[in-house]
N, C-alpha and C positions, 0 to 999 in steps of 0.2 A: 685725723679729722680734729677739728679744732672745737675749743671749748664752746665758742659762738655758734658753731654750726651745730653742735650738740643740743644746745640750749634752744635753736631756732626749731630744731626737729622736735624735741620733745615739748616745746609751746605749741606749736602746730597740732599735733598729736592730742595734747593736753585739751587744745580748743574745740577740736573735732569730738573728742568724747564729752567734753562738758556740754557741748549744742545737743549732740543725740541724747544726752540724759535730759537737757531741756525739753526736746520734743517728745521724748518718752513721757515726761511728767504730765506736759500738755494733754497726752491721749489719755490719762490716768481719768476714769469714770466708776460709778458704782457698778455697771454692767462688765467690766474685765477686772474687777476687784479680787474677784476668787483667783483669777490667772496670777496675779501678781503679788497677793498677800503672803503667800508661802515663798518666795523669790529669795528672801533673807536667809532662810534656812536650807536653801540649795547647797550639798555638799560639794557636786563636782564643779559649779560655777566658782564656790569659795576655794577650791583647791587650785584650780587654774589662775584665778586672779592672786590668791597667795603666791604661788611659784612667779607669776609675772612682776609682782612688787618686789619679792627678794631678790630675785635675779638684778634688778635696778639696784636695789639696796645695797646687795653686797659689796660692791665696789666703795660705795660711800662707808661703810661699816668696816671695812679693812682698814682704813686710815686710823682708826680710832680705837680698834682693836688691839689687845695686848698680844706679843708675838706668839705665845701657846696657843691663842685662839683661831690666828688667822688660817692655818692650813684645815680647820674646822668649819668655816664658815660657808662654804658652798656645799660640803654634805649635808649641813645642817639646814640650808635653806632649800636642799631637794627633800630631807626627809622630815623635817618639821611639819609642813602643809599636809604631807601623807598621814602622819599621826592625829593631827586635828582632822582629817576627813572623817577618822573613826572616832576619836573622843570629844570634839567640840560639836556645841551645839550653834545654831544661827551662824555658821561658818561663811557665807558669803555676805553677811552684815560686816563680820569681823574684817575680813578681806577689803571691803570697800573702805571700812573705817580706816584702816592701815593705808589704804592707797590715798586716803584724802589727807591724812598726816603727812606722808612723803611728799605728796604733790605740793601742799602748802608750804612745806619746809624748802622744796626746790625752788617753789618760785619766788619766796622771800630770799633766800640765800644766793641764789643767780642774781638776782634783781640788785643786791648788793654788791656781788662780786663783780658784775659785767655794767655796773653803772647803769641801770635802765632807767630810761626817762619817763617822769610820773611816776616814782618808786613808790611813794606814799599809797596811790590808788592800789595797785596789786597787792601791795603787803597787807592793807586792812581787809580787803577782800580774800585774801589767801589765809589770814591769821584766822577770818571767820569761818572759812571754810575747813580751816585745820581744828579748830575748835569744835565744830559738827563732827569731824572725823574722832575725835578723842571721846564725844559723847557717844557717838555709835558704836564704838571699839568698847566702850565701858558698859554699857547698856544696849547691847544689840538688837534687842526687841525694841529700841526706839526707831529705826529704820523701818519697821513692819508699820509701826503705830505712824509714821509719817506718810508711809504709802496709802494707809488708810483715808488720813485727813486731806491728802491732796485728792483721792477719790471721790469723796465726797463734799469738798469743799472748793469752789471755782476761785474763791480769793487765795487758799493756800496754794492751790495748784498754779495759778498765774503769779503769784509772787516768788514761787520756788522757780518756776521757769525761768522767771525774769532773771533773779539773782543767778542761775546758772548760765545763760544768755549774755548777761553784763561781764560774769568773770569770764566766759569763752572770750568775749571781744576784748577785753582789757588785756587778758593773757596773748592774744594773737598780736595786739597791738605793741604791746611791750617788747615780745621778741621781733618784731619787726622794726623797730624803732632803734632797737639796741645796736650800739655801735660797737661794744666789746672797749677793753681797755688798751 
């Protein structure tokens, strides 16, 4: 598979996930808050998201890892989320934060590598998304607080959903318009 095709597949999948997150965000309200408020602490979802993100991340890490560490990358990618399942609180929030960081890096990096048109727009939106991922990874209860805020405030719910939808549309447009090198 060519690098451009992989980038397009990743972009379309990202746009679909972002659009689904926007729809989910719009559906938050005080009535269903108890259902979603505990979601950032869900261990099974965090385990699965962690495995998925690390499976995508290992090939990228192999390029920059020292030689002695390369044979350990895949075993670590399998074992680390399992250990986190037992010993880390707010596992889903941390996994989502990590996914946001990796996704924003991928969007910006591939934009430069493949000469994506309108590069400044996806780069700035991606950096904002990555900063939010860093915030969530560093302070995982921030995801719970954001869920509470969106459930109680229509303005926060609308702005958050709009950002996610714009990011999804820009991502989709960027990967469709990219011609590659």
